[in-house]
C-alpha positions as CSV (number, residue, x, y, z in Angstrom):
1,M,-21.3,4.7,14.4
2,A,-19.0,6.1,16.9
3,T,-17.0,4.8,19.9
4,S,-15.3,5.9,23.1
5,N,-13.1,4.2,25.7
6,G,-15.5,5.9,28.2
7,R,-13.1,6.3,30.8
8,I,-13.0,9.4,32.9
9,V,-9.6,10.5,33.1
10,T,-8.1,13.0,35.4
11,G,-4.3,13.3,34.4
12,R,-1.4,10.7,35.2
13,G,-1.6,12.1,38.7
14,G,-5.3,11.9,39.2
15,D,-6.9,15.3,40.3
16,R,-4.0,17.5,41.0
17,R,-6.1,20.5,42.7
18,N,-5.1,19.9,46.2
19,N,-1.5,19.9,45.4
20,V,-2.2,23.0,43.1
21,R,-4.1,24.7,46.0
22,R,-1.5,23.9,48.4
23,V,1.3,25.6,46.3
24,L,-0.8,28.9,45.7
25,T,-1.9,29.1,49.3
26,V,2.1,29.5,50.3
27,A,2.4,31.9,47.2
28,L,-0.5,34.0,48.7
29,A,0.9,34.2,52.1
30,L,4.2,35.0,50.7
31,N,3.0,37.7,48.2
32,I,1.1,39.6,50.7
33,S,4.1,39.3,53.2
34,M,6.3,40.8,50.6
35,S,3.9,43.4,49.4
36,L,3.8,44.9,53.1
37,L,7.4,45.0,53.5
38,K,8.1,46.8,50.4
39,L,5.3,49.1,50.7
40,T,6.8,50.2,54.3
41,V,10.2,50.7,52.8
42,G,8.6,52.7,50.0
43,L,6.7,55.1,52.3
44,V,9.9,55.6,54.5
45,S,12.3,56.1,51.9
46,G,9.6,58.1,49.3
47,S,10.7,55.9,46.6
48,L,8.1,55.5,43.8
49,A,10.1,52.6,42.5
50,V,9.7,50.9,45.7
51,I,6.0,51.7,45.8
52,A,5.3,50.6,42.1
53,D,7.6,47.2,43.3
54,A,5.3,46.8,46.1
55,M,2.3,47.1,43.7
56,H,3.8,44.3,41.9
57,S,3.8,42.2,44.7
58,A,0.1,43.2,45.4
59,T,-0.5,41.8,41.7
60,D,1.1,38.6,42.7
61,A,-1.0,38.2,45.7
62,L,-4.2,38.5,43.4
63,S,-2.7,36.5,40.8
64,S,-2.1,33.8,43.6
65,L,-6.0,34.5,44.7
66,T,-7.1,34.0,41.2
67,G,-5.2,31.0,40.9
68,L,-7.0,29.5,44.1
69,I,-10.5,30.5,42.6
70,T,-9.8,28.9,39.2
71,N,-8.1,26.0,40.6
72,N,-11.3,25.2,42.6
73,L,-13.5,25.5,39.3
74,S,-11.1,23.6,37.0
75,D,-12.4,20.0,38.3
76,P,-10.7,17.6,35.6
77,R,-13.8,15.1,36.0
78,P,-16.7,15.8,33.5
79,D,-20.1,16.2,34.6
80,R,-23.7,17.1,33.1
81,D,-23.2,20.5,32.2
82,H,-19.3,20.1,31.6
83,P,-19.2,16.5,29.6
84,Y,-15.6,17.5,28.5
85,G,-14.2,18.4,32.1
86,H,-13.4,22.1,33.6
87,H,-9.8,22.1,32.4
88,K,-10.3,25.6,30.8
89,Y,-11.1,27.4,33.9
90,E,-7.2,27.1,34.4
91,A,-6.4,28.5,31.4
92,I,-8.6,31.4,32.1
93,G,-6.8,31.8,35.5
94,A,-3.5,32.1,33.3
95,L,-4.8,34.6,31.2
96,G,-5.5,36.5,34.4
97,I,-2.2,36.2,35.5
98,A,-0.7,37.6,32.0
99,G,-3.1,40.5,32.4
100,F,-1.7,41.5,35.8
101,I,1.9,41.1,34.5
102,L,1.0,43.7,31.5
103,F,-0.8,45.9,34.3
104,T,2.4,45.8,36.4
105,A,4.7,46.7,33.3
106,L,2.6,49.7,32.4
107,E,2.5,50.8,35.9
108,I,6.5,50.6,36.1
109,L,6.6,52.7,32.9
110,L,3.7,55.1,34.1
111,R,5.8,55.7,37.8
112,S,9.2,56.1,35.7
113,G,7.2,59.3,33.7
114,E,6.2,60.5,36.9
115,R,9.6,60.9,38.5
116,V,11.0,62.2,35.3
117,L,8.2,65.2,35.2
118,E,8.8,65.7,38.8
119,G,12.5,66.6,38.2
120,L,13.7,63.1,39.9
121,P,13.5,64.1,43.5
122,A,16.1,62.5,45.9
123,I,14.9,59.7,48.0
124,R,15.5,59.1,51.6
125,V,17.4,55.4,51.8
126,T,19.2,53.9,54.7
127,G,20.8,50.4,55.1
128,Q,17.9,49.1,56.7
129,E,15.7,49.9,53.8
130,L,18.2,47.9,51.7
131,L,18.6,44.6,53.9
132,L,14.6,44.6,53.6
133,L,14.7,44.7,50.0
134,L,17.4,41.8,50.0
135,L,15.1,39.8,52.5
136,V,12.2,40.2,50.1
137,L,14.4,39.2,47.2
138,G,15.7,36.1,49.1
139,L,11.6,35.0,49.3
140,N,11.2,35.8,45.8
141,L,13.7,33.5,44.7
142,L,12.4,30.9,46.9
143,L,9.0,31.0,45.8
144,A,9.5,31.4,42.0
145,G,11.6,28.4,42.2
146,Y,9.1,26.4,44.4
147,E,6.5,27.2,42.2
148,H,8.3,26.5,38.8
149,N,9.2,23.1,40.3
150,E,5.7,22.1,41.6
151,G,4.2,23.6,38.0
152,R,6.4,21.1,36.1
153,R,5.9,18.2,39.0
154,L,2.1,18.6,38.9
155,D,2.0,19.8,34.9
156,S,0.0,22.8,35.9
157,A,-0.4,25.6,33.5
158,L,-1.7,27.6,36.3
159,L,1.3,27.2,38.6
160,K,3.9,27.7,35.5
161,A,2.1,31.0,34.8
162,D,2.4,32.2,38.4
163,A,6.0,31.0,38.6
164,Q,6.8,33.3,35.7
165,H,4.9,36.2,37.5
166,A,7.2,35.5,40.7
167,A,10.2,35.5,38.6
168,S,9.4,38.7,37.0
169,D,9.0,40.3,40.4
170,V,12.7,38.9,41.2
171,W,13.9,41.3,38.6
172,T,11.9,44.3,39.3
173,T,13.1,44.1,43.0
174,V,16.8,43.8,41.9
175,V,16.1,46.8,39.7
176,V,14.9,48.8,42.8
177,L,18.0,47.4,44.7
178,V,20.4,48.9,42.0
179,G,18.5,52.1,42.2
180,M,18.4,52.5,46.0
181,A,21.8,51.5,46.3
182,G,22.9,54.1,43.4
183,A,20.7,56.7,45.4
184,L,22.6,55.9,48.4
185,W,26.1,55.4,48.0
186,L,26.3,57.3,44.4
187,K,23.7,60.0,45.3
188,V,22.6,59.0,41.4
189,S,18.6,59.5,41.9
190,W,17.7,58.8,38.1
191,L,19.4,55.3,37.9
192,D,16.2,53.5,39.2
193,V,14.3,55.2,36.3
194,A,16.9,54.6,33.7
195,L,16.4,50.8,34.6
196,A,13.0,50.7,34.8
197,I,12.0,50.9,31.2
198,P,14.0,47.7,30.0
199,M,12.4,45.8,33.1
200,A,8.8,47.0,32.0
201,L,9.7,45.8,28.4
202,L,10.9,42.5,29.9
203,L,7.7,42.1,31.6
204,I,5.9,42.5,28.6
205,R,7.8,39.7,26.9
206,V,6.7,37.5,30.0
207,C,2.9,38.5,29.4
208,W,3.5,37.3,25.6
209,Q,5.0,33.8,26.6
210,V,2.1,33.3,28.8
211,L,-0.4,34.0,26.3
212,R,1.4,31.8,23.7
213,R,1.1,29.0,25.7
214,T,-2.6,29.5,26.8
215,L,-4.6,30.8,23.9
216,P,-4.0,27.6,21.7
217,W,-5.3,25.7,24.3
218,L,-8.3,28.1,24.8
219,V,-9.1,28.1,21.0
220,D,-8.8,24.5,20.6
221,H,-5.6,24.5,18.2
222,I,-4.1,21.1,17.4
223,A,-3.0,19.0,20.2
224,I,-1.0,16.3,18.3
225,A,0.0,15.9,14.5
226,P,-2.5,13.8,12.8
227,E,0.4,12.3,11.2
228,A,1.6,10.8,14.6
229,I,-2.2,9.8,15.3
230,H,-2.5,8.0,11.9
231,A,1.0,6.2,12.7
232,E,-0.4,4.7,15.9
233,A,-3.3,3.6,14.4
234,M,-2.5,2.0,11.4
235,G,-0.1,0.0,13.8
236,V,-3.0,-1.8,15.1
237,P,-3.9,-5.1,13.2
238,G,-7.3,-4.9,11.6
239,V,-7.4,-1.1,11.0
240,I,-7.5,-0.5,6.8
241,N,-7.8,3.2,7.2
242,C,-8.1,6.3,9.2
243,H,-8.7,9.8,8.2
244,D,-10.2,12.9,9.3
245,I,-8.2,13.1,12.5
246,A,-8.5,15.9,14.9
247,S,-7.2,16.9,18.3
248,R,-7.5,19.4,20.7
249,G,-6.1,19.7,24.4
250,V,-3.0,19.7,26.3
251,L,-0.7,16.9,25.5
252,G,0.3,15.1,28.9
253,Q,-3.2,16.6,30.7
254,Q,-5.8,16.0,28.7
255,V,-6.4,15.4,25.0
256,F,-9.6,14.8,22.8
257,I,-9.1,13.1,19.5
258,D,-11.6,12.4,16.8
259,M,-11.1,10.3,13.7
260,H,-12.8,8.2,10.9
261,M,-11.7,4.5,10.8
262,V,-12.4,1.7,8.5
263,V,-11.8,-1.7,9.8
264,E,-11.3,-5.4,8.5
265,A,-14.4,-6.8,10.2
266,D,-17.8,-7.9,9.2
267,D,-19.6,-7.8,12.7
268,L,-19.9,-5.3,15.2
269,A,-18.2,-7.3,18.1
270,T,-14.8,-7.4,16.1
271,A,-15.0,-4.0,15.0
272,H,-15.3,-2.5,18.5
273,S,-12.6,-4.7,19.9
274,I,-10.1,-3.2,17.0
275,T,-11.5,0.2,17.8
276,E,-10.8,-0.5,21.8
277,L,-7.2,-1.7,21.1
278,V,-6.5,1.6,18.9
279,E,-7.9,3.6,22.0
280,E,-5.7,1.7,24.5
281,R,-2.7,2.6,22.2
282,L,-3.5,6.1,21.6
283,D,-3.6,6.5,25.6
284,R,-0.3,4.6,26.1
285,S,1.4,7.1,23.5
286,F,-0.4,10.5,24.3
287,G,-2.4,9.8,27.3
288,P,-4.4,10.7,29.1
289,V,-6.8,10.4,25.9
290,R,-10.5,10.3,25.5
291,C,-11.1,9.3,21.9
292,T,-14.0,8.9,19.6
293,I,-13.9,6.8,16.4
294,H,-16.5,6.8,13.8
295,L,-16.6,3.6,12.0
296,E,-17.1,3.9,8.4
297,P,-17.7,1.0,5.5
298,K,-15.1,-0.1,3.7
299,D,-15.6,2.0,0.5
300,Y,-15.1,5.3,2.5
301,V,-11.3,4.5,2.7
302,E,-9.8,8.1,2.0
303,E,-6.1,9.2,1.6
304,G,-6.1,12.4,3.5
305,I,-5.7,12.0,7.3
306,T,-6.6,15.1,8.3
307,Y,-9.1,18.4,7.7
308,T,-8.1,20.7,5.1
309,G,-10.4,23.4,5.8
310,T,-13.2,24.9,3.4
311,H,-12.3,27.1,0.3
312,G,-15.0,30.1,-0.6
């Protein structure tokens, strides 16, 4: 027999989508503005590095737009077609942002190679272009900090991933500024190319970090150690044994727990009361949690508490 607490859980702060949508709308507007500013500077100066950085900001805008779309789809409330909710749409959005970051890194490497093949042509730089890029850098810093803080406050994987993308744009803008300053004052046209390669590697590292955080969610990697779940369940009076414990989801956002349990009860009502106490305790410790408990006879007691896999 299986029991479940039957509650619809939307997270500790309820449906966060409106707050996430507000942050992404601000990010989209700022990213479009920064893209246009960088593109203007790049076309006036003839700097491929600045144009590439403008393309980076354009991918920031595209990632914010993707985030808005996936945020609208990631309704945390279950429905008939999605009985486990829609949270994974947000993870798919984070994967899309990782793809944009990787594209930016490859674009920087490609642009650097083109400049080398062209013989490192001189670029036209004035103080006005540098001031515009400094303004863009300040906007980048504000945006990255804003998205990071809101991502932590709302516990949104989507905002955290977008904040990392915005932070990567800060570093690429710094690289471009250093290269253009060198071209203006030191007449060193190759400096931006020399700095572009390590920056591209940094972006690839950021991409990996987003993937490492998001992929376990999509492939239903373990969310909570079964030993921790076992300890909480066994702390409830009336529980004799629990085994075959499995969990998935994101701790602090939404976790699904399945387990088999043996309880000290001779009637259904008492057994149900014990399982409800277990569910409430798990929700307090790891919530929000949707828990499914399979009650079994007393002779089904097992020593193992989790799945061990199959062996061919």
